[in-house]
ZADO-1210 file (C-alpha; in nm, 4 decimals, padded with zeros to 6 digits):
<atoms>
<atom x="00.0000" y="00.0000" z="00.0000" code="MET" pos="1"/>
<atom x="00.1553" y="00.3307" z="-00.1071" code="ASN" pos="2"/>
<atom x="00.1030" y="00.5788" z="00.1746" code="GLN" pos="3"/>
<atom x="00.1431" y="00.9532" z="00.2082" code="THR" pos="4"/>
<atom x="00.3666" y="01.0882" z="00.4838" code="ASN" pos="5"/>
<atom x="00.0619" y="01.1708" z="00.6957" code="GLN" pos="6"/>
<atom x="-00.0459" y="00.9443" z="00.9790" code="SER" pos="7"/>
<atom x="-00.2038" y="00.9725" z="01.3200" code="LYS" pos="8"/>
<atom x="-00.2986" y="00.7405" z="01.6014" code="LYS" pos="9"/>
<atom x="-00.6327" y="00.5681" z="01.5642" code="VAL" pos="10"/>
<atom x="-00.9007" y="00.6676" z="01.8135" code="SER" pos="11"/>
<atom x="-01.0557" y="00.4122" z="02.0452" code="LEU" pos="12"/>
<atom x="-01.4037" y="00.5077" z="01.9251" code="SER" pos="13"/>
<atom x="-01.3073" y="00.3966" z="01.5727" code="VAL" pos="14"/>
<atom x="-01.1739" y="00.0585" z="01.6860" code="LEU" pos="15"/>
<atom x="-01.4902" y="-00.0125" z="01.8849" code="LYS" pos="16"/>
<atom x="-01.6899" y="-00.0200" z="01.5596" code="ASN" pos="17"/>
<atom x="-01.4699" y="-00.2707" z="01.3775" code="LEU" pos="18"/>
<atom x="-01.5405" y="-00.6445" z="01.3579" code="VAL" pos="19"/>
<atom x="-01.4157" y="-00.8574" z="01.5380" code="PRO" pos="20"/>
<atom x="-01.2255" y="-00.5979" z="01.7446" code="ILE" pos="21"/>
<atom x="-01.5588" y="-00.4874" z="01.8926" code="ASN" pos="22"/>
<atom x="-01.5720" y="-00.8221" z="02.0778" code="SER" pos="23"/>
<atom x="-01.2404" y="-00.7552" z="02.2565" code="ILE" pos="24"/>
<atom x="-01.2351" y="-00.5968" z="02.6021" code="SER" pos="25"/>
<atom x="-01.1988" y="-00.2192" z="02.6274" code="SER" pos="26"/>
<atom x="-00.8592" y="-00.2539" z="02.7963" code="ALA" pos="27"/>
<atom x="-00.7268" y="-00.4583" z="02.5057" code="HIS" pos="28"/>
<atom x="-00.8830" y="-00.2252" z="02.2515" code="GLN" pos="29"/>
<atom x="-00.6797" y="00.0500" z="02.4171" code="GLU" pos="30"/>
<atom x="-00.3627" y="-00.1592" z="02.3785" code="GLU" pos="31"/>
<atom x="-00.4368" y="-00.2100" z="02.0080" code="ILE" pos="32"/>
<atom x="-00.5062" y="00.1623" z="01.9657" code="ALA" pos="33"/>
<atom x="-00.1635" y="00.2484" z="02.1099" code="LYS" pos="34"/>
<atom x="00.0130" y="00.0399" z="01.8456" code="MET" pos="35"/>
<atom x="-00.2057" y="00.1396" z="01.5499" code="THR" pos="36"/>
<atom x="-00.1954" y="00.4429" z="01.3210" code="SER" pos="37"/>
<atom x="-00.4283" y="00.5750" z="01.0529" code="VAL" pos="38"/>
<atom x="-00.2699" y="00.5436" z="00.7069" code="LYS" pos="39"/>
<atom x="-00.3604" y="00.7909" z="00.4327" code="TYR" pos="40"/>
<atom x="-00.3381" y="00.6953" z="00.0641" code="VAL" pos="41"/>
<atom x="-00.4083" y="00.8775" z="-00.2592" code="LYS" pos="42"/>
<atom x="-00.6746" y="00.8027" z="-00.5175" code="ALA" pos="43"/>
<atom x="-00.6041" y="00.5180" z="-00.7628" code="GLU" pos="44"/>
<atom x="-00.3930" y="00.3264" z="-00.5115" code="THR" pos="45"/>
<atom x="-00.4178" y="-00.0526" z="-00.5165" code="LYS" pos="46"/>
<atom x="-00.4453" y="-00.1614" z="-00.1524" code="VAL" pos="47"/>
<atom x="-00.5371" y="-00.5272" z="-00.2103" code="VAL" pos="48"/>
<atom x="-00.4383" y="-00.7422" z="-00.5073" code="LYS" pos="49"/>
<atom x="-00.6154" y="-01.0591" z="-00.6093" code="GLN" pos="50"/>
<atom x="-00.3996" y="-01.3700" z="-00.5723" code="GLY" pos="51"/>
<atom x="-00.1539" y="-01.2166" z="-00.3269" code="GLN" pos="52"/>
<atom x="-00.1192" y="-01.3208" z="00.0373" code="SER" pos="53"/>
<atom x="-00.0230" y="-01.1107" z="00.3370" code="ASP" pos="54"/>
<atom x="-00.0678" y="-01.1175" z="00.7126" code="SER" pos="55"/>
<atom x="-00.2774" y="-00.8043" z="00.7656" code="PHE" pos="56"/>
<atom x="-00.6348" y="-00.6911" z="00.8195" code="ARG" pos="57"/>
<atom x="-00.7099" y="-00.3671" z="00.6376" code="ILE" pos="58"/>
<atom x="-01.0084" y="-00.1513" z="00.7356" code="TYR" pos="59"/>
<atom x="-01.1393" y="00.1440" z="00.5299" code="LEU" pos="60"/>
<atom x="-01.2093" y="00.4464" z="00.7507" code="LEU" pos="61"/>
<atom x="-01.2889" y="00.7139" z="00.4928" code="SER" pos="62"/>
<atom x="-01.3048" y="00.7579" z="00.1156" code="GLY" pos="63"/>
<atom x="-01.4301" y="00.5332" z="-00.1636" code="LEU" pos="64"/>
<atom x="-01.2839" y="00.1937" z="-00.2477" code="LEU" pos="65"/>
<atom x="-01.3571" y="00.0023" z="-00.5683" code="ALA" pos="66"/>
<atom x="-01.3791" y="-00.3762" z="-00.5347" code="ILE" pos="67"/>
<atom x="-01.3109" y="-00.5894" z="-00.8426" code="GLU" pos="68"/>
<atom x="-01.3600" y="-00.9670" z="-00.8506" code="SER" pos="69"/>
<atom x="-01.3926" y="-01.2281" z="-01.1278" code="PRO" pos="70"/>
<atom x="-01.6781" y="-01.3847" z="-00.9307" code="ASP" pos="71"/>
<atom x="-01.9010" y="-01.0793" z="-00.8812" code="SER" pos="72"/>
<atom x="-01.9965" y="-00.7393" z="-01.0175" code="GLU" pos="73"/>
<atom x="-01.7724" y="-00.4407" z="-00.9333" code="PRO" pos="74"/>
<atom x="-01.8873" y="-00.2454" z="-00.6284" code="ARG" pos="75"/>
<atom x="-01.7888" y="00.0489" z="-00.4112" code="LEU" pos="76"/>
<atom x="-01.7289" y="00.0553" z="-00.0369" code="ILE" pos="77"/>
<atom x="-01.7647" y="00.3843" z="00.1438" code="LYS" pos="78"/>
<atom x="-01.5778" y="00.4657" z="00.4622" code="GLY" pos="79"/>
<atom x="-01.8103" y="00.4654" z="00.7621" code="GLY" pos="80"/>
<atom x="-02.0569" y="00.2249" z="00.6006" code="SER" pos="81"/>
<atom x="-02.1662" y="-00.1072" z="00.7527" code="LYS" pos="82"/>
<atom x="-01.9501" y="-00.2978" z="00.5040" code="GLU" pos="83"/>
<atom x="-01.6455" y="-00.0945" z="00.6100" code="ALA" pos="84"/>
<atom x="-01.6805" y="-00.2333" z="00.9621" code="MET" pos="85"/>
<atom x="-01.5240" y="-00.5554" z="00.8318" code="TYR" pos="86"/>
<atom x="-01.1687" y="-00.6093" z="00.7012" code="PRO" pos="87"/>
<atom x="-01.1281" y="-00.5856" z="00.3253" code="ILE" pos="88"/>
<atom x="-01.1205" y="-00.9435" z="00.1954" code="ASP" pos="89"/>
<atom x="-00.9660" y="-01.1319" z="00.4840" code="HIS" pos="90"/>
<atom x="-00.9205" y="-01.4441" z="00.2698" code="TYR" pos="91"/>
<atom x="-00.5689" y="-01.5637" z="00.1834" code="GLN" pos="92"/>
<atom x="-00.4711" y="-01.5428" z="-00.0958" code="PRO" pos="93"/>
<atom x="-00.6959" y="-01.2457" z="-00.1707" code="HIS" pos="94"/>
<atom x="-01.0016" y="-01.3102" z="-00.3861" code="ARG" pos="95"/>
<atom x="-01.0462" y="-00.9475" z="-00.4911" code="ILE" pos="96"/>
<atom x="-00.8580" y="-00.6382" z="-00.6012" code="THR" pos="97"/>
<atom x="-00.9286" y="-00.3135" z="-00.4147" code="ALA" pos="98"/>
<atom x="-00.8399" y="00.0301" z="-00.5564" code="ILE" pos="99"/>
<atom x="-00.9076" y="00.3689" z="-00.3972" code="THR" pos="100"/>
<atom x="-01.1269" y="00.5989" z="-00.6077" code="LYS" pos="101"/>
<atom x="-01.0671" y="00.8993" z="-00.3808" code="THR" pos="102"/>
<atom x="-00.8082" y="00.9897" z="-00.1210" code="ASN" pos="103"/>
<atom x="-00.8729" y="00.7449" z="00.1596" code="ALA" pos="104"/>
<atom x="-00.7779" y="00.6516" z="00.5159" code="ALA" pos="105"/>
<atom x="-00.7180" y="00.3004" z="00.6478" code="PHE" pos="106"/>
<atom x="-00.5918" y="00.1173" z="00.9492" code="ILE" pos="107"/>
<atom x="-00.3777" y="-00.1918" z="00.9025" code="VAL" pos="108"/>
<atom x="-00.3556" y="-00.4539" z="01.1767" code="LEU" pos="109"/>
<atom x="-00.1419" y="-00.7665" z="01.1923" code="LYS" pos="110"/>
<atom x="-00.3491" y="-01.0832" z="01.1866" code="ASP" pos="111"/>
<atom x="-00.1485" y="-01.2291" z="01.4731" code="GLU" pos="112"/>
<atom x="-00.2209" y="-00.9286" z="01.6974" code="VAL" pos="113"/>
<atom x="-00.5969" y="-00.9468" z="01.6430" code="VAL" pos="114"/>
<atom x="-00.6124" y="-01.3251" z="01.6748" code="GLU" pos="115"/>
<atom x="-00.4034" y="-01.3337" z="01.9904" code="ASN" pos="116"/>
<atom x="-00.6179" y="-01.0724" z="02.1606" code="TYR" pos="117"/>
<atom x="-00.9284" y="-01.2650" z="02.0579" code="LEU" pos="118"/>
<atom x="-00.7791" y="-01.5799" z="02.2055" code="ALA" pos="119"/>
<atom x="-00.6851" y="-01.3887" z="02.5195" code="LEU" pos="120"/>
<atom x="-01.0407" y="-01.2628" z="02.5699" code="ASN" pos="121"/>
<atom x="-01.1792" y="-01.6108" z="02.5168" code="GLN" pos="122"/>
<atom x="-00.9258" y="-01.7513" z="02.7601" code="GLY" pos="123"/>
<atom x="-00.9587" y="-01.5082" z="03.0504" code="VAL" pos="124"/>
<atom x="-01.2355" y="-01.7205" z="03.1935" code="GLY" pos="125"/>
<atom x="-00.9801" y="-01.9539" z="03.3530" code="LEU" pos="126"/>
<atom x="-01.0350" y="-01.9790" z="03.7244" code="GLU" pos="127"/>
<atom x="-00.7455" y="-01.8412" z="03.9263" code="VAL" pos="128"/>
<atom x="-00.8651" y="-01.7279" z="04.2680" code="ASP" pos="129"/>
<atom x="-00.5456" y="-01.5427" z="04.3547" code="GLU" pos="130"/>
<atom x="-00.5673" y="-01.2998" z="04.0617" code="ILE" pos="131"/>
<atom x="-00.8236" y="-01.0245" z="04.0194" code="ASP" pos="132"/>
<atom x="-00.9418" y="-00.9160" z="03.6730" code="ASP" pos="133"/>
<atom x="-00.7160" y="-00.6097" z="03.6494" code="ASP" pos="134"/>
<atom x="-00.4036" y="-00.8076" z="03.7355" code="GLN" pos="135"/>
<atom x="-00.4928" y="-01.0856" z="03.4926" code="ALA" pos="136"/>
<atom x="-00.5500" y="-00.8290" z="03.2209" code="ASP" pos="137"/>
<atom x="-00.2091" y="-00.6702" z="03.2888" code="ASP" pos="138"/>
<atom x="00.0130" y="-00.9793" z="03.2726" code="TRP" pos="139"/>
<atom x="-00.1757" y="-01.1373" z="02.9847" code="MET" pos="140"/>
<atom x="-00.1537" y="-00.8203" z="02.7773" code="THR" pos="141"/>
<atom x="00.2204" y="-00.7771" z="02.8404" code="LYS" pos="142"/>
<atom x="00.2833" y="-01.1425" z="02.7656" code="MET" pos="143"/>
<atom x="00.0957" y="-01.1360" z="02.4352" code="LEU" pos="144"/>
<atom x="00.2849" y="-00.8261" z="02.3208" code="CYS" pos="145"/>
<atom x="00.6124" y="-01.0203" z="02.3257" code="THR" pos="146"/>
<atom x="00.7504" y="-01.1670" z="02.0051" code="ARG" pos="147"/>
<atom x="00.7413" y="-01.5148" z="02.1558" code="THR" pos="148"/>
<atom x="00.3678" y="-01.5291" z="02.1976" code="PHE" pos="149"/>
<atom x="00.2972" y="-01.3582" z="01.8660" code="CYS" pos="150"/>
<atom x="00.4468" y="-01.6709" z="01.7071" code="ALA" pos="151"/>
<atom x="00.2017" y="-01.9048" z="01.8799" code="ILE" pos="152"/>
<atom x="-00.1245" y="-01.9940" z="01.7009" code="PRO" pos="153"/>
<atom x="-00.4316" y="-01.8518" z="01.8808" code="PRO" pos="154"/>
<atom x="-00.5817" y="-02.1969" z="01.9552" code="PRO" pos="155"/>
<atom x="-00.2600" y="-02.2866" z="02.1372" code="ASN" pos="156"/>
<atom x="-00.2761" y="-01.9656" z="02.3402" code="ILE" pos="157"/>
<atom x="-00.6345" y="-02.0287" z="02.4395" code="GLN" pos="158"/>
<atom x="-00.5503" y="-02.3866" z="02.5395" code="ALA" pos="159"/>
<atom x="-00.2515" y="-02.2593" z="02.7373" code="MET" pos="160"/>
<atom x="-00.4684" y="-02.0179" z="02.9359" code="PHE" pos="161"/>
<atom x="-00.7043" y="-02.2985" z="03.0262" code="MET" pos="162"/>
<atom x="-00.4194" y="-02.5221" z="03.1480" code="ARG" pos="163"/>
<atom x="-00.2238" y="-02.2668" z="03.3508" code="LEU" pos="164"/>
<atom x="-00.2051" y="-02.3225" z="03.7248" code="ASP" pos="165"/>
<atom x="-00.1705" y="-02.0225" z="03.9593" code="GLY" pos="166"/>
<atom x="00.0555" y="-02.0297" z="04.2663" code="ILE" pos="167"/>
<atom x="00.1328" y="-01.7620" z="04.5259" code="SER" pos="168"/>
<atom x="00.4824" y="-01.6956" z="04.6630" code="ALA" pos="169"/>
<atom x="00.6444" y="-01.4607" z="04.9127" code="GLY" pos="170"/>
<atom x="00.9701" y="-01.2612" z="04.9159" code="PRO" pos="171"/>
<atom x="01.2756" y="-01.4873" z="04.9275" code="GLY" pos="172"/>
<atom x="01.0861" y="-01.7970" z="04.8181" code="GLU" pos="173"/>
<atom x="01.2809" y="-02.0074" z="04.5676" code="VAL" pos="174"/>
<atom x="01.0692" y="-02.1015" z="04.2650" code="ILE" pos="175"/>
<atom x="01.3254" y="-02.3110" z="04.0793" code="ILE" pos="176"/>
<atom x="01.6690" y="-02.4199" z="04.1984" code="SER" pos="177"/>
<atom x="01.9886" y="-02.4558" z="04.0008" code="GLN" pos="178"/>
<atom x="02.0668" y="-02.8228" z="03.9393" code="GLY" pos="179"/>
<atom x="01.7155" y="-02.9616" z="03.9774" code="GLU" pos="180"/>
<atom x="01.5028" y="-03.1225" z="03.7065" code="ASP" pos="181"/>
<atom x="01.2666" y="-02.8935" z="03.5177" code="GLY" pos="182"/>
<atom x="00.8958" y="-02.9668" z="03.5378" code="GLU" pos="183"/>
<atom x="00.7218" y="-02.6335" z="03.4736" code="HIS" pos="184"/>
<atom x="00.7315" y="-02.3181" z="03.2633" code="PHE" pos="185"/>
<atom x="00.6416" y="-01.9996" z="03.4549" code="TYR" pos="186"/>
<atom x="00.4891" y="-01.6595" z="03.3746" code="ILE" pos="187"/>
<atom x="00.4924" y="-01.3805" z="03.6333" code="ILE" pos="188"/>
<atom x="00.1418" y="-01.2443" z="03.6851" code="SER" pos="189"/>
<atom x="00.2218" y="-01.0379" z="03.9948" code="LYS" pos="190"/>
<atom x="00.5470" y="-00.9319" z="04.1620" code="GLY" pos="191"/>
<atom x="00.9174" y="-00.9519" z="04.0747" code="LYS" pos="192"/>
<atom x="01.1783" y="-01.2297" z="04.0597" code="CYS" pos="193"/>
<atom x="01.5546" y="-01.2443" z="04.0318" code="LYS" pos="194"/>
<atom x="01.7595" y="-01.4983" z="03.8361" code="VAL" pos="195"/>
<atom x="02.0921" y="-01.6048" z="03.9880" code="THR" pos="196"/>
<atom x="02.3582" y="-01.8659" z="03.9228" code="ARG" pos="197"/>
<atom x="02.6194" y="-02.0101" z="04.1575" code="THR" pos="198"/>
<atom x="02.9508" y="-02.0413" z="03.9739" code="GLU" pos="199"/>
<atom x="03.0918" y="-02.3939" z="04.0015" code="SER" pos="200"/>
<atom x="03.4563" y="-02.2852" z="04.0325" code="ASP" pos="201"/>
<atom x="03.4246" y="-02.0006" z="04.2849" code="SER" pos="202"/>
<atom x="03.0909" y="-02.0723" z="04.4534" code="GLY" pos="203"/>
<atom x="03.0008" y="-01.7071" z="04.3953" code="GLU" pos="204"/>
<atom x="02.6336" y="-01.6270" z="04.3336" code="GLU" pos="205"/>
<atom x="02.5903" y="-01.4101" z="04.0223" code="LYS" pos="206"/>
<atom x="02.2810" y="-01.2044" z="03.9415" code="LEU" pos="207"/>
<atom x="02.1748" y="-01.2764" z="03.5832" code="LEU" pos="208"/>
<atom x="01.8451" y="-01.0938" z="03.5435" code="ALA" pos="209"/>
<atom x="01.5467" y="-00.9343" z="03.7143" code="GLU" pos="210"/>
<atom x="01.2026" y="-01.0379" z="03.5911" code="LEU" pos="211"/>
<atom x="00.8741" y="-00.8477" z="03.6128" code="ASN" pos="212"/>
<atom x="00.5043" y="-00.8943" z="03.5356" code="VAL" pos="213"/>
<atom x="00.4538" y="-01.0645" z="03.1987" code="GLY" pos="214"/>
<atom x="00.8062" y="-01.2102" z="03.1893" code="ASP" pos="215"/>
<atom x="00.8498" y="-01.5864" z="03.1677" code="SER" pos="216"/>
<atom x="01.1177" y="-01.8335" z="03.2775" code="PHE" pos="217"/>
<atom x="01.1925" y="-02.2024" z="03.3142" code="GLY" pos="218"/>
<atom x="01.1946" y="-02.2919" z="02.9460" code="GLU" pos="219"/>
<atom x="01.5636" y="-02.3813" z="02.9180" code="GLU" pos="220"/>
<atom x="01.5478" y="-02.7078" z="03.1126" code="ALA" pos="221"/>
<atom x="01.2257" y="-02.8130" z="02.9383" code="LEU" pos="222"/>
<atom x="01.3684" y="-02.7515" z="02.5920" code="LEU" pos="223"/>
<atom x="01.7150" y="-02.8931" z="02.6472" code="SER" pos="224"/>
<atom x="01.6219" y="-03.1857" z="02.8759" code="ALA" pos="225"/>
<atom x="01.8990" y="-03.0708" z="03.1123" code="ARG" pos="226"/>
<atom x="01.9076" y="-02.9647" z="03.4769" code="LYS" pos="227"/>
<atom x="01.8049" y="-02.6131" z="03.5744" code="ARG" pos="228"/>
<atom x="02.1030" y="-02.3853" z="03.5056" code="ASN" pos="229"/>
<atom x="01.9921" y="-02.1040" z="03.7383" code="ALA" pos="230"/>
<atom x="01.7874" y="-02.0255" z="04.0472" code="THR" pos="231"/>
<atom x="01.4801" y="-01.8019" z="04.0377" code="VAL" pos="232"/>
<atom x="01.3741" y="-01.6372" z="04.3617" code="THR" pos="233"/>
<atom x="01.0821" y="-01.4086" z="04.4450" code="MET" pos="234"/>
<atom x="01.1898" y="-01.0544" z="04.5330" code="VAL" pos="235"/>
<atom x="00.8387" y="-00.9438" z="04.6362" code="THR" pos="236"/>
<atom x="00.5056" y="-01.1041" z="04.7117" code="ASP" pos="237"/>
<atom x="00.3742" y="-01.2414" z="04.3879" code="GLY" pos="238"/>
<atom x="00.1710" y="-01.4841" z="04.1848" code="THR" pos="239"/>
<atom x="00.3042" y="-01.7139" z="03.9134" code="LEU" pos="240"/>
<atom x="00.1223" y="-01.8972" z="03.6382" code="MET" pos="241"/>
<atom x="00.2818" y="-02.2290" z="03.5529" code="ARG" pos="242"/>
<atom x="00.2466" y="-02.4785" z="03.2703" code="LEU" pos="243"/>
<atom x="00.3625" y="-02.8377" z="03.3064" code="ASN" pos="244"/>
<atom x="00.6248" y="-02.9951" z="03.0821" code="ARG" pos="245"/>
<atom x="00.3933" y="-03.1919" z="02.8538" code="SER" pos="246"/>
<atom x="00.1599" y="-02.8956" z="02.7939" code="ASP" pos="247"/>
<atom x="00.4597" y="-02.6684" z="02.7298" code="PHE" pos="248"/>
<atom x="00.5993" y="-02.9048" z="02.4658" code="GLU" pos="249"/>
<atom x="00.2601" y="-02.9482" z="02.3012" code="GLU" pos="250"/>
<atom x="00.1486" y="-02.5852" z="02.2946" code="LEU" pos="251"/>
<atom x="00.4603" y="-02.3663" z="02.2921" code="LEU" pos="252"/>
<atom x="00.7742" y="-02.5489" z="02.1810" code="LYS" pos="253"/>
<atom x="00.6780" y="-02.6479" z="01.8284" code="GLU" pos="254"/>
<atom x="00.5358" y="-02.3106" z="01.7113" code="PRO" pos="255"/>
<atom x="00.8269" y="-02.1073" z="01.8524" code="ILE" pos="256"/>
<atom x="01.1382" y="-02.3152" z="01.7851" code="VAL" pos="257"/>
<atom x="01.1745" y="-02.3257" z="01.4061" code="LYS" pos="258"/>
<atom x="01.4438" y="-02.5462" z="01.2562" code="SER" pos="259"/>
<atom x="01.6451" y="-02.5806" z="00.9352" code="VAL" pos="260"/>
<atom x="01.8687" y="-02.8639" z="00.8228" code="ASP" pos="261"/>
<atom x="02.2475" y="-02.8363" z="00.8160" code="TYR" pos="262"/>
<atom x="02.2754" y="-02.7567" z="00.4444" code="ALA" pos="263"/>
<atom x="02.0071" y="-02.4873" z="00.4655" code="GLU" pos="264"/>
<atom x="02.1837" y="-02.3329" z="00.7630" code="ALA" pos="265"/>
<atom x="02.5032" y="-02.2912" z="00.5615" code="LEU" pos="266"/>
<atom x="02.3027" y="-02.1402" z="00.2766" code="SER" pos="267"/>
<atom x="02.1342" y="-01.8931" z="00.5128" code="LEU" pos="268"/>
<atom x="02.4732" y="-01.8002" z="00.6533" code="MET" pos="269"/>
<atom x="02.5782" y="-01.6972" z="00.3011" code="ASN" pos="270"/>
<atom x="02.2657" y="-01.4806" z="00.2891" code="GLN" pos="271"/>
<atom x="02.3687" y="-01.2878" z="00.5989" code="GLY" pos="272"/>
<atom x="02.2378" y="-01.4964" z="00.8873" code="TYR" pos="273"/>
<atom x="02.4691" y="-01.5170" z="01.1885" code="LEU" pos="274"/>
<atom x="02.5644" y="-01.8586" z="01.3262" code="LEU" pos="275"/>
<atom x="02.5536" y="-01.8847" z="01.7036" code="LEU" pos="276"/>
<atom x="02.7180" y="-02.1789" z="01.8826" code="ASP" pos="277"/>
<atom x="02.5686" y="-02.2208" z="02.2332" code="VAL" pos="278"/>
<atom x="02.7982" y="-02.5018" z="02.3499" code="ARG" pos="279"/>
<atom x="03.0735" y="-02.4535" z="02.6056" code="HIS" pos="280"/>
<atom x="03.3815" y="-02.2597" z="02.4966" code="GLU" pos="281"/>
<atom x="03.6000" y="-02.5730" z="02.4981" code="SER" pos="282"/>
<atom x="03.3542" y="-02.7542" z="02.2689" code="GLU" pos="283"/>
<atom x="03.3523" y="-02.4604" z="02.0294" code="HIS" pos="284"/>
<atom x="03.7330" y="-02.4485" z="02.0214" code="GLU" pos="285"/>
<atom x="03.7532" y="-02.8213" z="01.9500" code="ASN" pos="286"/>
<atom x="03.5031" y="-02.8225" z="01.6631" code="GLU" pos="287"/>
<atom x="03.2716" y="-02.5574" z="01.5237" code="SER" pos="288"/>
<atom x="03.1221" y="-02.4194" z="01.2051" code="ILE" pos="289"/>
<atom x="03.3574" y="-02.1667" z="01.0512" code="GLU" pos="290"/>
<atom x="03.2408" y="-01.8120" z="01.1071" code="GLY" pos="291"/>
<atom x="03.0160" y="-01.8915" z="01.4040" code="SER" pos="292"/>
<atom x="03.0227" y="-01.6954" z="01.7271" code="ILE" pos="293"/>
<atom x="03.0209" y="-01.8703" z="02.0647" code="ASN" pos="294"/>
<atom x="02.7881" y="-01.7786" z="02.3512" code="ILE" pos="295"/>
<atom x="02.7311" y="-02.0750" z="02.5849" code="PRO" pos="296"/>
<atom x="02.3716" y="-02.1432" z="02.6808" code="LEU" pos="297"/>
<atom x="02.4380" y="-02.0731" z="03.0472" code="ASN" pos="298"/>
<atom x="02.5393" y="-01.7143" z="02.9659" code="THR" pos="299"/>
<atom x="02.2824" y="-01.6390" z="02.6958" code="ILE" pos="300"/>
<atom x="02.0554" y="-01.4259" z="02.9189" code="ARG" pos="301"/>
<atom x="02.3377" y="-01.1908" z="03.0152" code="THR" pos="302"/>
<atom x="02.4694" y="-01.1631" z="02.6573" code="GLU" pos="303"/>
<atom x="02.1415" y="-01.1010" z="02.4736" code="ILE" pos="304"/>
<atom x="02.1737" y="-00.7238" z="02.5007" code="GLU" pos="305"/>
<atom x="02.5078" y="-00.7445" z="02.3179" code="ASN" pos="306"/>
<atom x="02.3588" y="-00.9213" z="02.0158" code="LEU" pos="307"/>
<atom x="02.2552" y="-00.7217" z="01.7096" code="ALA" pos="308"/>
<atom x="01.8791" y="-00.6699" z="01.7303" code="ALA" pos="309"/>
<atom x="01.8376" y="-00.6427" z="01.3528" code="ASP" pos="310"/>
<atom x="02.0261" y="-00.9634" z="01.2709" code="ALA" pos="311"/>
<atom x="01.8825" y="-01.3115" z="01.2143" code="GLU" pos="312"/>
<atom x="02.0446" y="-01.6056" z="01.3880" code="TYR" pos="313"/>
<atom x="02.0962" y="-01.9761" z="01.3238" code="ILE" pos="314"/>
<atom x="02.1651" y="-02.1406" z="01.6598" code="VAL" pos="315"/>
<atom x="02.3393" y="-02.4757" z="01.6981" code="TYR" pos="316"/>
<atom x="02.4852" y="-02.7206" z="01.9489" code="CYS" pos="317"/>
<atom x="02.5702" y="-03.0912" z="01.9191" code="ASP" pos="318"/>
<atom x="02.2184" y="-03.2374" z="01.9028" code="THR" pos="319"/>
<atom x="01.9744" y="-02.9457" z="01.8887" code="GLY" pos="320"/>
<atom x="01.8666" y="-02.9644" z="02.2542" code="ALA" pos="321"/>
<atom x="02.0664" y="-02.6721" z="02.3924" code="ARG" pos="322"/>
<atom x="02.0117" y="-02.4664" z="02.0781" code="SER" pos="323"/>
<atom x="01.6335" y="-02.5100" z="02.1125" code="ALA" pos="324"/>
<atom x="01.6486" y="-02.3563" z="02.4597" code="ALA" pos="325"/>
<atom x="01.8657" y="-02.0690" z="02.3366" code="ALA" pos="326"/>
<atom x="01.6464" y="-01.9977" z="02.0325" code="ALA" pos="327"/>
<atom x="01.3344" y="-01.9904" z="02.2485" code="PHE" pos="328"/>
<atom x="01.4980" y="-01.7350" z="02.4753" code="LEU" pos="329"/>
<atom x="01.6291" y="-01.5223" z="02.1877" code="LEU" pos="330"/>
<atom x="01.2845" y="-01.5099" z="02.0286" code="ASN" pos="331"/>
<atom x="01.1358" y="-01.4194" z="02.3659" code="ALA" pos="332"/>
<atom x="01.3627" y="-01.1128" z="02.3731" code="TYR" pos="333"/>
<atom x="01.2540" y="-01.0040" z="02.0266" code="GLY" pos="334"/>
<atom x="01.5395" y="-01.1468" z="01.8194" code="LEU" pos="335"/>
<atom x="01.4927" y="-01.3788" z="01.5230" code="LYS" pos="336"/>
<atom x="01.6420" y="-01.7229" z="01.5710" code="ALA" pos="337"/>
<atom x="01.6157" y="-02.0708" z="01.4203" code="LYS" pos="338"/>
<atom x="01.8045" y="-02.3875" z="01.5080" code="ILE" pos="339"/>
<atom x="01.9927" y="-02.6515" z="01.3116" code="ILE" pos="340"/>
<atom x="01.7813" y="-02.9609" z="01.3466" code="GLN" pos="341"/>
<atom x="01.9984" y="-03.2307" z="01.5012" code="GLY" pos="342"/>
<atom x="02.2886" y="-02.9885" z="01.5553" code="GLY" pos="343"/>
<atom x="02.6430" y="-03.0707" z="01.4484" code="LEU" pos="344"/>
<atom x="02.5571" y="-03.4407" z="01.4603" code="CYS" pos="345"/>
<atom x="02.3394" y="-03.3888" z="01.1526" code="SER" pos="346"/>
<atom x="02.6145" y="-03.2489" z="00.9256" code="GLN" pos="347"/>
<atom x="02.7015" y="-03.5854" z="00.7723" code="ASN" pos="348"/>
<atom x="02.3431" y="-03.6135" z="00.6509" code="ALA" pos="349"/>
<atom x="02.3626" y="-03.2818" z="00.4659" code="ALA" pos="350"/>
</atoms>
């Protein structure tokens, strides 16, 4: 869509008239409004093309839009009309072509944003006595705005909400301990936590991160089938939502951790992807893919801020287990990461 340089934030009153956004709670409509702008386009601009696919919902706010389709007579849609309450041809690939006949205004929303908020509103009926509606709304909204949960299909999100178990904890209470087996994935719905690790050589406890409402933790051990590599302790009174291992693997792991084979990884590297080896330094020095950088899994949280935010990463280890945990975490922080399926052990099959 060719746009003019003009834009402004969409008003909440406009969003409340659009389908299916009108079925979302007012609080979540406000969140959508904050991230949405009105786009202005000139007459004779093609905003939808038959046969093409995209991942957006486009709504006409003002102006006239001509709709052309091989299956029906040409027609006009006018901004503010009942028909304009619905997205313009939400089918993929598009069945119609839409061209502005006058200067026009639109809003463009990502499918994943709308669908995730719809799933959230359908899922807030889960019964958690410890959490009031405002608190539930806060942590769920923050969680769904992360890149991680944008990658999860809405049915999975709804199922996740229904399977979450709420637990209360006080200041100083240890939620997970370094060295233990991992059984749950956690999301903070109220309060703050700190992540620490005791160094094996010195016995010194090192602060790795501080986590707040909407942040999640505990995925590394579930993804890598290894012991917990850090301790998470409550800093304040709080409430945590937890998901057991089997539900985590079913609902979250597969949609988030995308994989490529060894040969494709090398091809992507030639296209500008960065290779990230998350094994220990000694393993990397002994054998590694030429050109890869080494950040061991147990330091990935502290090193994320030093990684280029606009780069795309291919993560690897020996088997794919540690790299799956690292890729999940990188995606959670807004980076783009895939793994080599089977890790270095798969290179002979390439």
